[in-house]
N, C-alpha and C positions, 0 to 999 in steps of 0.2 A: 061067204062070211066066215066060214070055219077056217078057210085057208088063211085069210088075212089074220085071223086071230093067232094062228100058229106062227105065221110069219112075224107077227109082232112079238110073240113070245121068244122067237129065236134072236131077234135083234136086241132085245133088252140086255141080255148078259154082256154083249160086246160094249154097249154104252156104259154099263156099270163098271166093266173092267177098265174102260178108258178113264172114268172118273177116279177109280182107285189108284191107277198109275200116276195121274197128275197130283193126287193128294199126297203121295210119298216124296215128292221133290222138296228140297230145302227152300225156305222163304228167303227171297233176296233182301228184304229189309232187315231181317235179323243178321244176315251176313255183313251188311254194311255197318250195322251198329257195333258188331263185335270188332270189325276192322278199325273203326274209328276209335273205339275205346283203347285198343292196343296202341294205336298211333299216339293218342294223348298220353298214355303211360310212358311211351318212349321219349316223347318230347319233355315231359316233366323230369324224367331221369337225366336227360341231357342237360336241361337247364340247371338242375340241382348241382351236378358236377361242374358245370361251367362257372357258376357264380358263387359257390360255397366250398371250393377246395381248400382255401386257407384255413377255414374254421375247423375242418377235419384234421388238417396237418398240425394245427396249433394245439390240439388236445394233448394234455400231458406236458406242455412246455410253459415256461414262465412268461408272463405278459411283457411285451416290449413297451418301455416308457419312451414316449416321444417328447423331447424337450423343445420348448419354443425359444428360438434364438432371436433376441431383439437387437436392432442396430445400435451401435455405440454412438452416443452423442457427445461431441467434444464441447467442453466448457469454454465459452467466450469470456476472456478476462474483463472486457469493458462492458459486457452486457449488464443491464439493470437486474438486480436481484428480485425475483418474484417471491413474495411472502404470502403464505396462506392466510386466509381470513382469521383462522383460529390463532395464528401467531401474532397477527396485528392486535388482537384483543388482549393478548397477554403482555405484560410489561417486559421489555427487553433488558436482559442483564448487561451491566456495564463490563467492558473488557477489563481484565486485571492481569497484572504481572506479579508473580511471586518475587518478593525482594531477594536480591542476591542470587537468583537462579535463572529464571527465564529471561529477565531483562538483560543479563549479561551473556546468556548462552548464545544470543544472536550476534553479539559483538566480539566473540572470541576469535572470529575469522574476519579477514578483510571483507569489505562490502562487495568487492568484485568476485569473491569466492562463494558468496551466499547463494543458495538456490533462489530462483525467481520468486517463488511463493513467500520466501523469508525476507526479500529485499524491501518490500513495502513497509514503511515505518508504521508502527502501531502505537496508539496512545491509550493511556488509562487515566482516570481521574483520581486525584488524591486530595482528601479533605484534611487540611492542616489541623493537627490535634493541639491540645494545650501544651505549651512548653516546647513545641517543635520549632526549629529554625530551618533555614534553607539548607545548611550544611547537614543537619540531621536527616532531612528528607532525601537529599542526594545520596547520602551514605546508605539509607534504607534500600534504595533501588540500585545501588552500586553504580551511580552515575556521577559525572562531574557537576559541580555547582554551576559552572558556566552553561552547561546544557539546559538546566532548568531556567536559568536567567534568560537565555536567548529564546527558548521555546515559548515561555510565558511572557516575553517582552517586558521583563521587570525593570523598572527604573527607580524603584524605591524598595530596597531590601527590608526596611523596617515595616513595610506594609504586609509582610508575610506574618499573619497572625491567625489565631484559632478561627476555623470556619471558612477560610479562604480555600477555594478549589484550584489546584494546580494540574496542569496537563503533564503527564509523565510519559516520555517516549520510551521505546524499548531498546534504545541505544544512544550513545553519546553523539552529539552533533549540534547544529545551530540553525536558526531560521535566517534565510537570506531573501531580501526583497529585490525583485527583478528591476533593473534599471534600463534606461534607453540604450539600445545597441547590444544588450546582453543576448547571448545564446547559451544553450546548455553546455556546449563544448567549451566556451570561454569561461563560464562560471566554474565548471569542473576543474579547468586548469588553474584557476585562481587559488583554489583551496587544496588541490592535490593532483599531481601529475598522474597518479595511479587510479584516480576515481573513475574517470570516463563518463561521457555524457549519457551513454546507455544506462549505466547504473543509476545515475541521477534521475533519469526518466522513470526507471522502475521503482526507485525508492519513494518517489512522489506519486506513483500510480498515474502518470500522465499517459493519455491515449496517443499522443504524438509528441514530437520534439518542439512543437510550437509553444512559445511562452509569451506572456504579455507583461507590459510594464506594471509594476505594483503587485504582481503575483508573488506569493511567498512560497519558497521552496525549502525543504529540509535538506541540509548539507550534512551527511554523515561524517563523523570524526574518524578518518582512516588511520590516525596515529594510535588509536586505542584498540588493544586486542578486543489562548485567545482571551488574554487576560487584560481587558481594558480597565477593569477595576484596579489593577495594580499599576498600570501606566499613568492613570490620571491622578493618582493621589501623591505623586512625587512632590515633596515640599519645595522644590527648587527647579527652575528651568535653566537649561544650558543652551548656549548658542555656539556656532562655529568660531573657533579661536583665530582663524586666519582664512583669507581667501586663497583659492587654489583648487587643485584636483586631488581627491582622495585616491591614492594609488594602491594602497595596501589596506585591506579590510580587517576588522576585528576577527580574530580566530584564524586568519589566513596564515599558512606557513611562510616563514621568511628566514633568511640567513642572518643570524646575529653576528655582526662583523667583529664583535669583541671576543666572543667565545668560539666562533667558527662553527656553531651548532645550529641546525635548523629548528626553529621553535614556532609555536603558534602565537601570533601577535595578540597581546592583551590591550591594544589600543588601536590607533589608526595612524597612517602616514599621509600628510598633506604636502604636496609639492606646489610651491608658489614661485613668486618672482623675488629677485634680490631686493632687499629693502622693504618688503611688505611687512606691515605691522602684525604683531601677535598680541591679541587682547585677552583679558580675563573672560572666560566663558560664562562666569557667574560671579556675583559679589562674594568676596571672601577675604581671607587674610593670608599673607605670604608666610608660610611656616618653614620654608627652606629655599635657598638659592645658592648656586655655586657653579663650579666648573670642573669638568673631568676631561683630561686630555684625550682619552680614548674611552668612549662609552656615551654618556649622556651629553657631553659637551657642556655648553652653558645652559643651565636649566633653572626652572622656577616651579615650585610646588605650592598650590593654594589649598587652604582648608575652607570648607563651606558648611553651612548648617545641614543638619540631617545626617552627619557622619560622612559626607562626601569629600573627596579630594580630587583635584585635577593636576596633571603634570604636563609640563611643556619642555621638550628637550631639543637640543641642537640649535639653540638660538644664536644669532650672529652677535647680538649685544643684549644686555639686560638693563632695564631702566627702573627696576624696583629693588627693594631690599627686604630682608627678613623683618617681620613685625608689622609691615605696612598693611593697611586695610584698603582693599580695592573695590571699586564699583564694577558692575557688569559692563564690559566693553572698554575698560581702561587699558591703555597700552602697557604691556610689560616688557616688550622688546621687539626684535625683528627676526624674521625667519632666516635661517642660515644652514651651515653644514658642520658646525663645530662638533668635535668628538667623532667625526665620521670621515669617510673618503668619498662621500657622494659628490657627484658633479653638479647637481642642481640643489638649490635650497629646499630643505625638507624638514617639516615640523612633525615631531612625534607627539601625539596628544593622547592622554589617558584619563579615564574617569574611574574612580574607585568609590566604594561605599563599604565601610566597616572592613576594609582590607580586601574586598572582593572586586575584581575588575568587571566593569559593565561595558556594554557595547555603546560607544558614543553616538553611533548613527541612530540609536533609538531615541535620542534626545533632540536631534535637529535634522 
């Protein structure tokens, strides 16, 4: 028993020593925790430098402004104008042209030299004031009286009174009603060789060169650097003075064989057949009749109510005399070529009111 006791006593220190030795070894869990923490720190540092270098480099520098570049949108000339709802609710201002300035500024150059945006004819409204006549209004806008007469389709100048609204174009010219067989090119050639069908298209803001019978076109006056209320109140109605074809229109350039100068016609030429009758276009009185060897030839001039006058030139013979009162349609002579060198019988017919020439085609 005693031996065993001592044996046991000898064995205990060795076992204690063994436990002490194992207690001094590092804990593996702690090592892995430290290693993992170091790894996480390294990863964080790498990520920081990977994704935020620009922020560090930009410190102390001015910020860079990035401008947004929008695509350019071209304006389509014939596209409908889109108006905002606020603009629709507000009354639209009427276009206006400053007398003697803007109206003539566009016509200082030939139509063919005007920029495309300026070629389209623009209109303004003018309310006739007390005491104004057509000549005063034309002078106010530095336009020809004939321009206002044509654009407003005036057949009675005396109807221009206070309160009447006239359309005022921004340049001289006239309205032309498209007829059967007309094309822009043929119309342009009728009025001016230098006009050109393309300019005519642009002036009238046409989307194509296609035109229709009855359509009204504005023909600009290249020689110079919608009023139904006026048309219907004419106190007298005129009719065609002779059968035949109208070959030269009112306002169309023609060569005056007497002076040798190209002028704008203030009447019309009607080409007919030999012996065709020429009749009074309206009831009136013969105030002049005579003969010019070179110029008017055999001619007759009638006076009508309302301050109108009609003239008939180049007659082959005259069957009336001064002082006679004629009814509408009464024969005054026959068509001819007197006073000219024309090959075919041609009547020159003119309508005036108060000394101002009117477009006969507006009456028949």
